[in-house]
Phi, psi and omega in degrees: 000128178277139178258125182243132168262118181257118183253120180186189181265096182260076196241013185298333180291347177261012179086012178267148180304146175298132176250181189296334179300330182267356176249310180293318182305305179300326178292325175294322176298318178298335181269008172105005179265149172267121186243128173254134186249144171203127017215154178254013178284131187288310181294128188296324179296311181289334176295318178297318177300316179298319178300316181297312183291326177296318177298310183298318182296328185253012191303325185280349182239012179266129174266323180216153170240128172259132183234110171293123188243115182252175187254352180262218185298331180292348176304324188289333175291331176295321178296314182295313182291324176298318180296317178293323178299317178294319180300317182269004178058045176254133179293137177227152179239126174271136172249105190277105189249335187286128182296336180260013181301323178303328179291336177294334177297333177270317185278329180225063186297323184293311181291322179297312180295326178297309185290325181287322185282338183262355177283160174276340178198140175251097183278136184235122183273002179223144177293334176299307180292323178302312180296317181298314181286324177297317179294336178273001177084016179283137181257180179057033179274140174219124178277116172231110187294152168307139185250155172236146168272089197301334181291347177282349189244103177281124180283122177261113180276114180263131179266332175228159183232125180259163180284062181243106195252137180238138177229127182228109181189165172289146178278089178226154183300323183293341178265001169050056180297334180297327177301321180298320177297317181294322178297313182293324177299319177293321180293325182295333178295331181264324183237103182292340181267010182296148177227155188214135178228135177239127184237130176158161179283156178266112183249276181279349181236133183284159178299320181296321179296322178293315181293330176297331179293325178293327176289317181302317184264004175055050179227157176261127182227134173275119181244110189268341194075192181291140174235155171296154182305315181298327181289317183283331175296318177296318181294331183298337181292344180271359185235161189239343182218137182249129178243145178231117194248019194290154170277323184230138179203165178236259175230078190295129179299322183298324177292317178299321180293319177300319177298319181292329185275351179093016176269125174296136185255131170240121187226153169293147185267077185229156173049236182275359184303313181292348174276340178263318186250138178256109186305131179066009175248303178238005177192177173238131180250139178232163180290153181304128176066018179270092185295312183300317181297322179288319177300313180299324180292322176296313180300321180298320178292317181299317184275346178230074186302334178299328176297311179299318179299315181296317179300315185290323179295318180288326179294316179298318179299321180295311186288342174297339177286349178261010181297144183303325181298337177269318187284332189300329181293331177292321177292319179299323180297320180289318190267002183290000000 
């Protein structure tokens, strides 16, 4: 049995959205690996300290280290843990998740090249990042898509679509939640019975600031904060259209989940999104921050339900290719 130290943000107990460390890790355990996790400490400074001490404490029994690698402040724990892995001669695998990581090649070339060149594999969950790093001359790249345990997601086949809108993301500026308010305000002008729900933790934007937006745009919005996956999946059955409003993106799990659940997806066409979604085939893409285009796209689905039905059937078929039963063999190949 191989022992894996999985390094990432395991923060759902603090009301933060579940990240891949809490989905991929248990699936690796089911596949016969022993997984040690770090870290669930909320404060980023103390989280890094916890990661360091967990590595040192387990150094003699670790076969591999998996490192979720992001592009914002969490990038630096990947640098630190990669450096320690090299010092202790432990093989490590980077999982490149941050949508802005290619910009790190320009802003932090030395640290980026160090961590990428010393890993045994640079796993990329999006074709967008794979293409970006390949064009930059990075080696040891392997595309392994974000995975879903597809049996957890019951597909709801909708025959008609009502103006019932769902948004699931962390409340951060890069995810542009204000656009979602503006979209719903525009939709409300046409459909007085429209309803809107926003689900996600408050990170860079406070809860009060979010609620102030509903006052600003004079609309009623259900704002739940973070929910457990089972809770938001259940809640999704009350809604008919999923919107994704981000400025920056990679391969968002919430969008993949919406596709699996039978919600037609309308998303901004940014970052890795066009590598995940095929415009007018399994989703609808609009320009970044284009409120009118997104409102018009919602109206088009409502007034042409055959469009929504077609999008959702093709979307479900696509995400079934990301099922763990298919993806797990790729991980086994790396970690064997």
